[in-house]
C-alpha positions in Angstrom: 0.0 -0.2 0.1 1.6 3.4 -1.0 2.2 5.8 1.7 -0.5 8.6 1.3 0.6 10.9 4.0 3.1 14.4 3.4 6.7 13.5 2.5 8.5 12.9 5.7 12.3 13.1 6.5 14.2 10.9 9.0 14.4 13.6 11.4 10.4 13.8 11.1 10.1 10.4 12.1 12.4 10.6 14.8 10.8 13.3 16.6 7.6 12.2 16.0 5.3 9.6 14.4 3.5 10.3 11.6 -0.1 11.2 11.3 -2.7 9.1 9.4 -4.2 10.9 6.7 -8.0 11.2 7.2 -8.7 11.8 3.7 -10.7 9.3 2.1 -8.9 6.7 -0.4 -10.2 3.9 -2.5 -10.2 0.5 -0.9 -8.4 -2.4 -2.7 -9.4 -5.3 -0.3 -6.8 -7.3 1.4 -3.4 -7.1 0.4 0.3 -8.2 1.5 3.2 -6.0 2.1 6.6 -7.5 1.6 9.6 -6.0 3.1 13.4 -7.2 2.7 14.2 -9.6 5.8 16.2 -6.8 7.3 13.7 -4.2 7.4 14.3 -1.0 10.0 12.0 -0.3 12.8 11.4 3.1 11.1 10.1 1.3 7.8 8.1 -0.9 9.6 6.4 1.8 11.7 5.5 3.7 8.5 3.9 0.6 7.2 1.8 -0.2 10.1 0.9 3.6 10.9 -0.5 3.8 7.3 -3.8 1.4 7.9 -6.2 1.3 10.5 -7.1 -2.3 10.7 -5.6 -5.6 9.7 -2.8 -7.9 11.3 0.9 -7.3 11.3 3.2 -10.4 11.2 6.7 -10.2 11.6 9.6 -13.1 12.6 8.4 -16.4 12.2 4.7 -15.3 11.7 5.5 -13.7 8.6 6.6 -16.7 6.9 2.9 -17.7 6.0 2.7 -20.3 8.7 0.6 -18.3 11.1 -1.1 -20.6 13.1 -1.8 -24.2 13.7 -5.2 -25.6 11.7 -7.2 -28.3 13.4 -6.1 -31.8 12.3 -2.7 -31.2 10.8 -0.8 -34.2 11.7 3.2 -34.7 11.8 4.3 -38.3 12.1 7.9 -39.3 13.0 9.6 -42.8 13.4 12.3 -44.1 15.4 13.8 -47.8 15.5 11.2 -49.1 17.9 8.6 -46.2 18.1 6.3 -43.8 16.4 5.6 -39.8 17.5 3.1 -38.2 16.0 1.6 -34.4 16.4 -2.0 -33.4 16.0 -2.9 -29.7 15.8 -6.2 -29.0 17.8 -6.4 -25.3 18.8 -9.1 -24.3 20.3 -10.0 -27.9 21.3 -11.8 -28.3 24.9 -10.0 -30.6 27.4 -12.5 -31.7 29.5 -12.3 -35.5 29.5 -16.0 -35.7 28.6 -15.5 -33.7 25.4 -12.4 -35.1 24.4 -11.4 -38.5 23.3 -8.6 -40.2 22.1 -8.2 -44.2 20.8 -5.3 -46.0 19.3 -5.8 -49.2 17.8 -3.3 -52.0 17.4 -3.3 -51.7 13.7 -1.9 -48.1 14.2 -5.1 -46.5 13.6 -5.4 -43.1 15.8 -8.9 -41.5 16.2 -9.7 -37.9 18.0 -12.8 -36.6 18.5 -13.7 -33.4 20.7 -15.4 -30.0 20.4 -13.7 -26.7 19.6 -14.6 -23.7 21.7 -13.2 -21.1 19.2 -14.9 -19.7 16.2 -17.8 -17.8 17.6 -19.3 -15.0 16.2 -20.1 -13.3 19.7 -17.3 -13.9 22.6 -18.5 -12.9 26.3 -15.3 -12.4 28.4 -14.9 -10.4 31.8 -18.5 -8.9 31.7 -17.9 -7.8 28.0 -19.6 -8.9 24.8 -17.4 -8.6 21.7 -18.9 -9.3 17.9 -16.1 -10.9 16.2 -14.7 -8.8 13.3 -12.4 -11.8 12.2 -13.1 -15.4 12.2 -10.4 -17.7 10.9 -10.2 -20.2 13.6 -12.0 -23.6 13.4 -15.9 -23.1 13.9 -17.3 -24.2 17.2 -18.5 -27.6 17.2 -17.9 -31.6 17.3 -14.9 -32.9 15.3 -13.2 -35.9 14.4 -9.8 -36.6 12.9 -8.6 -40.3 12.3 -5.4 -41.6 10.8 -3.1 -44.4 10.5 0.6 -44.6 12.0 3.0 -46.4 9.2 2.5 -50.0 11.2 1.2 -52.0 14.1 1.8 -50.6 17.4 1.7 -51.8 21.3 -1.1 -50.1 22.7 0.3 -50.7 26.2 3.4 -48.8 25.6 1.8 -45.2 24.7 2.7 -41.7 26.2 1.0 -38.6 25.2 0.2 -35.1 26.1 -1.9 -32.7 25.4 -0.2 -29.2 25.7 -1.5 -25.9 26.4 -0.3 -24.8 22.9 -3.0 -26.9 21.3 -0.8 -29.6 20.1 -1.5 -33.4 21.1 2.0 -35.3 21.1 2.4 -38.8 21.6 4.8 -41.8 21.2 3.6 -45.2 20.9 6.1 -48.3 20.7 5.9 -50.5 17.4 4.8 -54.1 17.6 
């Protein structure tokens, strides 16, 4: 997005942040702005001050991997075990709502309820109408996948972390 405000010099930016231009401009819809990998703070500030809404991403978030999507699976293998990770953002960890089952043939089945993606959110005695909704919609889900081979279900360890990632290791049969 081109800068629309008055021309600035480096001394202007150092002494005071640029002011937003309140004149009406033609809207072009969503856009992506690419910066050199080593942008200065001044360059970044000028770009973020030129908009009134949107999301600014830097660092690893700017690599296009903004956050986990429900149900993405990574599988690893060692000489005697399998490791798997499943992305479960916004999933309730309540024992009555979350179910995980592993079969001896390596079939994994996960069932649960997502609690994100609502249109209205009530938090701290406030009501928020969501303006963006990029997380999985609320409701029940199931995820099924197979490990590369049969497993010993008695030798299983797992953890459902606060980061929304279910990680488990199970011994091969």
